[in-house]
N, C-alpha and C positions, 0 to 999 in steps of 0.2 A: 426212132429206134424200130418201130414196128415195120416200117418200109424196108429197113435193112434186113430184118428177119425174114421178110417175104422174099427178098432178092436172094439171100443166102439159102433159103429153103428151095428155091428154084435151081440154084447151083447144085445143091446136094441131089435133087431129083434128076438133074441132067447127068450126073456122074454115077447114077445107079448101076450102070453097066460095069463101071470100074469096081464098085464095091462088091459086085457079085462074081467078079472074075477070080476063079480059084488059083490061077497061075501067078497072080501078083502077090508079093509079100505084103504083110501088114505094114511094115515100115514104109514101103513105097506109097501105099494108100494113105498113110498118115501124112506124108510129105505133100501129097496132092491136096489132102484135106486142109492142111495148114496154109498152103499157098493160095488156094482158090476160095475155099469157104470162109476162112477167117478174114481175108481181105474184103470179101463181100459183106460179111456180117458186121465188121467194125468200120465200114465206110462212114466217114464224117463223125466217128464216135467221139472225137475230142470236143465236139460241140454239144453233146448230149448232157442233159441234166439227169443223172442216174439216181433213181430212188431204190430202196431195198427191193421192191417188187420187180423193178426192171432188171436188177442184177440177178435175181432169182430166175426170171424168165430167160435171160441170156445163158446162165449156167445150165438150165434145163435143156435148152436147145443145143448147147455145146455137147452135153453128155448124150443126148438123143442121137446126134450125128455120129458120135463115136461108137455107139451101140450098133448103128447100121453098118459101119465099117467092119466091126468085129463079128457081125452076123449074130448078135445076141437078141433073142426075142424077149418081149416083156414077160412072157410066161415062165422064163427060165430063172427068174428071181436072183440075178447076179447083182451084187451091191455095186454102187458107184465107185467105191474105193478099189475094189478088185478090178473093175473094168478100167479105171484110170491107170492102175499099175500095169495092166497089159499094154496100154497104148503109150505108157511112159510120159503122159501129159498130166498137167495139174489143172484143177478147176480154178485156180487163181491166175492162170495164164491170161485170161481175158482182162482181169483187173490190171495186171502188169502192163499189158499192151496199151490199154486205154490211158494208164498213168503216164507212160512214156510219150504217147502222142500228145496228151494235154501239156506236158512239160515242154515239148518241142514247140507247140503253138504259143505257149506263154513266153518262151525264149524269143520267138520271132516277134511277138508283140512288144516285149520289153525292149 
């Protein structure tokens, strides 16, 4: 899981120019975020043994990336609930994606 977070972090860093572009809509940036960063973050996620601390780390990284997209600095004290409502994403999305992938793998094995 740690390696996936490193890869996803490099993806987010490489897209920094897109996040800073004032001409793009936030909806477009969210689509890019979902297609590129989430696929890198959850690569081989169906094989992970997730502990509560791992889920907490994934959610923190997920929210941190969204804060970069919305250009929210840590000193602005915006709650995660407000930020997630602006992006129209949920923090349970990671769990849902991982559950779907695990079920698909289980179906293939069965």
